[in-house]
N, C-alpha and C positions, 0 to 999 in steps of 0.2 A: 140471141133468141128473148124475144120479150113476150110475156102472156099479158097480151091486151085486155083480157078482163080486170087484171088486177093492178097492172101498170108496172109489174116487178121485171127485171130481167133474169132469166132462167138459166142461161148459158151464153158462154161468150168465148171467140175465138179470134187470133189478130195474128197477121205475119211478125210479130214481134214477140210472139210465145217462143219459148228456147227450143223445142223440137224442131218449129218451122225456120225460126230466123239461123239455126244452124245448118240448116240445108241449103245449096248452092242452088243456085237458077234464077232468072228473071222474075219480075214482080207477077208476071202472068202464071208463071208455074207453081210459084207461090201462093196465088190465089185459089190455084186447085187445091192444095195441102191444107189452105184456111177451111174450103168447103168440107174438105174430108175429117177435119177435126171437131167441126161444129156439128157434123153427123154424127160423129161416135159419141161426143157428148149428149146430142141429145136421145140417142138410142140408149146410153147409160139410166138417161132421164125418163124413159118409157115412152117417149115422143117419136113418132114416124111420121104423122102427117102435120106438113107446117103450110103455111103461106109464106112466098118468098116476096117480099116487100124490095124493090130495088131502088127505093127511095129518090124516083123520079130520074134515075140515070138510065141510059140507052141498055139494052140487053146485048152487050157484045163487050170484048177484051176482058178485062179482069172479072167485070159484074157475072158475065156468062160463065168464066172459068170457076167462081166460088159455087153457082147454081151447079153445074156439072160436076163437082167434087162431092157435093152434097147429096145429088142424086146417086152418085156412084157410092156413097158411103150407107146408103139406103133409106135416106129420107124421100117422101115422095109430096111433091107440090100439087 
C-alpha cells in the first residue's frame, strides 16, 4: 500500500511472508492470502477505503484473487 500524496509505502504483503509461504496451495490460492494479509495490515493502520491499482494487468487470475482476499479482509475499493 502506497500513500500517493507523500509517496511512502504504508504497508506491504507478499507470498514470501513466513505465514503465507508456510501454507500449501497454488500460487492463485496464496494470492488470496496475500490480499487478506494486506487488508489486515491496512485495518490495523485505520485504513478501510483504498484504490486498487492493478498496474496494467488484466483483472483475472492472481490479480483477481488478491482483490477478492482484500475485500474479504474488510477493504473497500
